[in-house]
C-alpha positions in Angstrom: -9.9 -10.9 10.2 -9.3 -14.6 10.9 -8.1 -15.7 14.4 -5.0 -17.2 12.7 -4.2 -13.8 11.1 -4.8 -12.0 14.3 -2.4 -14.3 16.3 0.2 -14.1 13.7 0.1 -10.3 13.5 0.3 -10.0 17.4 3.4 -12.2 17.3 5.0 -10.4 14.4 4.8 -6.9 15.9 6.1 -7.9 19.3 9.8 -8.1 18.1 12.0 -9.0 15.1 12.6 -12.5 16.5 9.0 -13.4 16.1 9.5 -13.6 12.3 10.2 -16.9 10.7 13.1 -15.3 8.8 16.5 -16.8 8.0 18.0 -13.3 8.1 17.0 -10.2 10.0 18.3 -6.7 9.4 17.8 -3.6 11.5 18.4 -0.5 9.5 18.8 3.1 10.7 20.5 4.8 7.8 20.2 4.9 4.0 23.5 3.0 3.6 22.3 0.3 5.9 19.1 0.0 4.0 20.9 -0.4 0.7 23.3 -3.0 2.1 20.3 -5.0 3.5 18.5 -4.9 0.1 21.7 -5.9 -1.8 22.3 -8.9 0.6 18.7 -10.0 0.0 18.9 -9.7 -3.8 20.3 -12.0 -6.4 24.1 -12.3 -5.9 23.8 -11.2 -2.3 24.8 -13.2 0.8 21.2 -13.9 1.7 19.7 -14.4 -1.8 18.3 -17.8 -0.9 16.9 -16.8 2.5 13.7 -15.5 3.9 14.8 -12.0 4.7 13.1 -9.5 7.1 14.2 -5.8 7.1 13.1 -3.7 10.1 13.3 0.0 9.1 13.8 2.4 12.0 11.9 5.7 12.2 13.6 8.3 10.0 14.0 9.5 6.4 15.9 7.4 3.9 16.8 9.5 0.8 17.7 8.2 -2.7 19.9 11.3 -3.2 22.9 9.6 -1.6 24.0 8.7 -5.1 22.6 5.2 -5.2 19.4 6.1 -7.0 16.2 4.1 -6.3 16.0 1.5 -3.6 16.1 -1.9 -5.3 15.4 -5.6 -4.6 15.3 -8.4 -7.2 15.4 -12.1 -6.3 14.9 -15.2 -8.5 15.7 -17.8 -5.8 13.0 -20.5 -5.2 13.6 -20.4 -1.5 13.5 -16.6 -0.9 10.9 -14.4 0.7 11.0 -10.7 1.5 9.5 -8.6 4.2 10.2 -4.9 4.9 8.4 -3.2 7.7 8.8 0.4 9.0 8.1 2.1 12.3 10.8 0.6 14.5 12.8 2.2 17.2 16.6 2.6 16.9 17.5 -0.9 18.0 14.4 -2.5 16.3 13.1 -4.0 19.5 9.8 -2.2 19.3 7.4 -1.3 16.5 4.9 1.4 16.0 2.1 1.0 13.4 2.3 4.7 12.4 3.2 4.7 8.7 4.5 8.3 8.9 7.5 7.3 10.9 9.7 5.6 8.4 10.0 7.5 5.1 11.5 6.4 1.8 12.0 9.6 -0.2 12.9 10.0 -3.9 14.2 13.5 -3.3 12.3 14.7 -6.3 14.8 13.1 -8.6 14.4 9.3 -8.8 11.9 6.4 -8.3 11.6 5.3 -4.7 11.3 1.6 -4.3 11.4 -1.2 -7.0 11.1 -4.8 -5.7 10.4 -8.0 -7.6 10.7 -11.8 -7.0 10.3 -14.8 -9.3 9.1 -17.2 -6.6 9.0 -15.6 -3.2 6.5 -13.7 -1.0 6.7 -9.9 -0.8 5.4 -8.0 2.2 5.8 -4.2 2.5 4.3 -2.6 5.6 4.2 0.7 7.6 6.2 3.0 5.3 5.8 6.4 3.7 6.7 6.4 0.0 7.1 10.0 -1.3 8.7 12.5 -3.6 9.6 10.3 -6.7 10.3 12.1 -9.9 11.0 10.0 -13.0 9.8 9.0 -16.4 9.4 5.4 -15.3 6.1 3.6 -14.4 5.4 2.8 -10.8 7.4 5.9 -9.6 6.6 5.5 -5.9 6.6 1.8 -5.5 7.0 -0.7 -8.4 6.3 -4.4 -7.5 6.9 -7.4 -9.7 6.9 -5.5 -13.0 5.7 -7.2 -16.2 9.1 -8.7 -17.0 9.0 -11.1 -14.1 7.2 -14.4 -14.1 6.2 -14.0 -10.5 4.5 -16.8 -8.5 4.5 -15.4 -5.0 1.9 -13.5 -2.9 2.2 -9.7 -2.6 1.1 -7.7 0.5 1.2 -3.9 0.4 -0.3 -2.6 3.7 -0.4 0.4 5.8 1.5 2.7 3.4 1.3 6.4 2.7 2.1 7.0 -0.9 2.2 10.7 -1.7 3.7 13.4 -3.8 5.2 11.2 -6.4 5.7 12.3 -10.0 6.3 10.5 -13.3 5.9 11.5 -17.0 4.9 7.9 -17.6 2.1 6.0 -15.9 1.3 5.0 -12.4 3.0 7.7 -10.3 2.1 6.2 -7.0 2.4 2.4 -7.5 1.9 -0.6 -9.6 2.0 -4.3 -8.5 1.6 -7.6 -10.2 1.0 -11.2 -9.2 0.8 -14.3 -11.3 0.2 -18.0 -11.0 -3.1 -17.6 -9.0 -1.4 -16.0 -6.1 -3.3 -13.1 -4.3 -2.4 -9.5 -4.2 -3.4 -7.5 -1.1 -3.5 -3.7 -1.2 -5.1 -2.8 2.2 -5.1 0.2 4.5 -3.2 2.7 2.2 -3.3 6.4 1.8 -2.6 7.4 -1.9 -2.8 11.1 -2.4 -1.4 14.1 -4.3 0.5 12.1 -6.9 0.8 13.1 -10.5 1.4 11.1 -13.7 0.5 10.9 -17.3 -1.9 8.0 -16.8 -3.4 6.6 -13.5 -2.0 6.9 -10.1 -1.9 3.1 -9.6 -2.2 -0.3 -11.1 -3.1 -3.6 -9.4 -2.9 -6.7 -11.7 -3.3 -10.2 -10.4 -3.8 -13.6 -12.0 -5.1 -14.5 -8.6 -7.6 -12.6 -6.4 -6.9 -8.9 -5.8 -8.0 -7.4 -2.5 -8.3 -3.6 -2.2 -9.6 -2.5 1.3 -9.6 0.4 3.7 -7.8 2.8 1.2 -8.1 6.5 0.5 -7.1 7.5 -3.0 -7.7 11.2 -3.6 -6.4 14.3 -5.3 -4.2 12.4 -7.8 -3.8 14.2 -11.1 -3.2 13.5 -14.8 -3.1 15.8 -17.8 -6.0 16.5 -20.1 -8.6 13.7 -20.2 -6.2 10.9 -18.9 -7.5 8.9 -15.9 -6.0 9.9 -12.6 -7.3 7.1 -10.4 -6.6 3.3 -10.0 -6.7 0.6 -12.5 -7.6 -2.8 -11.1 -7.7 -6.4 -12.5 -7.9 -9.6 -10.5 -8.8 -13.3 -11.2 -11.6 -14.0 -10.5 -12.2 -10.4 -9.2 -11.0 -7.4 -7.5 -12.6 -7.4 -4.1 -12.9 -3.7 -3.2 -14.3 -2.7 0.2 -14.2 0.3 2.6 -12.4 2.5 0.2 -12.8 6.0 -1.0 -11.8 7.0 -4.6 -12.4 10.7 -4.8 -11.3 13.9 -6.5 -8.9 12.2 -8.9 -8.5 13.4 -12.5 -11.4 12.2 -14.7 -11.6 8.6 -13.5 -11.3 7.6 -9.9 -11.4 3.8 -10.3 -11.3 1.7 -13.5 -12.2 -2.0 -13.5 -10.4 -4.0 -16.3 -12.3 -7.1 -15.1 -15.1 -8.1 -12.8 -15.2 -6.8 -9.2 -17.0 -7.3 -6.0 -17.5 -4.0 -4.2 -18.7 -3.3 -0.6 -19.2 0.1 1.1 -17.1 2.1 -1.3 -17.3 5.8 -2.2 -16.3 6.2 -5.8 -16.6 9.6 -7.5 -16.3 8.2 -11.1 -16.3 4.5 -11.8 -15.4 3.3 -15.3 -14.7 0.0 -17.2 -16.4 -3.3 -16.5 -19.6 -3.1 -14.5 -19.0 -4.9 -11.2 -21.1 -8.0 -10.6 -21.5 -6.9 -6.9 -21.7 -3.4 -5.7 -23.2 -3.6 -2.3 -24.0 -0.5 -0.2 -22.3 2.0 -2.4 -21.8 5.4 -0.7 -22.4 8.5 -2.7 -21.2 12.0 -1.9 -18.2 14.1 -0.7 -16.2 12.3 2.0 -15.7 15.6 3.8 -12.0 15.3 4.4 -10.8 17.6 7.1 -8.4 19.7 4.9 -7.0 18.0 1.7 -5.3 21.3 0.7 -2.9 20.7 3.6 -2.7 17.0 3.2 -5.2 16.2 6.0 -7.4 13.3 4.7 -9.1 12.4 8.0 -12.8 12.2 7.8 -14.4 15.4 9.1 -17.5 15.4 11.4 -20.6 14.7 9.3 -18.8 12.6 6.7 -21.0 10.0 5.1 -18.1 7.5 5.6 -18.1 7.4 9.4 -19.3 4.1 11.0 -21.2 2.9 8.0 -19.7 -0.4 6.9 -20.2 -3.8 8.2 -17.5 -5.3 6.1 -14.7 -5.9 8.6 -12.0 -7.9 6.8 -8.5 -6.7 6.1 -5.0 -8.0 5.6 -3.9 -5.6 8.5 -5.2 -5.0 12.0 -4.9 -1.2 12.1 -5.0 1.9 10.0 -2.0 3.9 8.9 -1.8 5.8 12.2 -1.9 2.6 14.3 -5.6 2.8 15.3 -7.1 -0.7 15.6 -9.6 -1.9 13.1 -12.9 -3.1 14.6 -13.7 -6.8 14.8 -17.4 -6.3 15.4 -20.1 -3.6 14.7 -19.3 -1.0 12.1 -16.3 0.7 10.7 -15.3 3.9 8.8 -14.4 3.9 5.2 -11.0 4.8 4.0 -7.4 4.8 5.4 -8.1 6.7 8.7 -10.2 4.9 11.2 -11.9 6.1 14.4 -12.6 3.1 16.5 -12.6 4.6 20.0 -16.2 5.7 20.1 -17.5 4.4 16.8 -20.1 7.3 16.9 -19.7 9.1 13.6 -17.5 11.8 15.2 -14.0 11.5 14.0 -11.2 11.9 16.6 -7.9 12.0 14.5 
């Protein structure tokens, strides 16, 4: 992590006023969230603005009659950030991704967001319980109909228990015009689709770091893991792709990989695959949704790759700046001793 990024992150989490936003929203109910998304979208009062939505702790259900949560903007001056984990007046933020939950109520997609020109940043949310026939059931960013030219940051997310009869039950995200796509510090588990749990496609560099992708299913011989393509590469580090149907990770183009545990890797052979980790990650209890690393896991304190687009894991534990780090979405940085303390 660069000093500039660390300083920016420290300022950003201190309060909403630290954001360089033209319009700030603090939402505590589903109706407030829908109103903020509508204001930020084309035709809304803030369609030309840099918008920041702080999502207070709680559960936001699509079953209120409004269907999926939706944002779309084609303004050349727009930018969009939506961060969860806030208290009721949005004066303080927790980095625990489990606190603010967007829930598809087992009936709809959860979150669809796209922009033609602007920056998209989604942070510290749980995306769960989609049920649809559409691709990108949990979170769908910049689908293929948009000529998107902004960066995308998907960070510190729990994406779980989403279903689609199409592809990409958990997520899909696109960037174009040489802009990077960041998919860092995410837990993607227990999703089910016809083909792949997730897709990351970038005409710029794609970064995939500190992720746990496990126990995602697809029927028959279809791949259940993640599809990744980036220009020039997908840079994949400190991530575990394990126990997904058939294929855990598919590379459509070149990749540079560092300290990853991949059960079944398919597609293009990566030009760099440094320090691959082989073997069962020894999750504590995946049957009950506990994907912490158990004692004796080969993923504890093994990586010297320390870069990320975030500064903490999905529970708010700080990522290390020096030494070694765990692999996956759950980090134990207190003792760094190969004994996990979830």
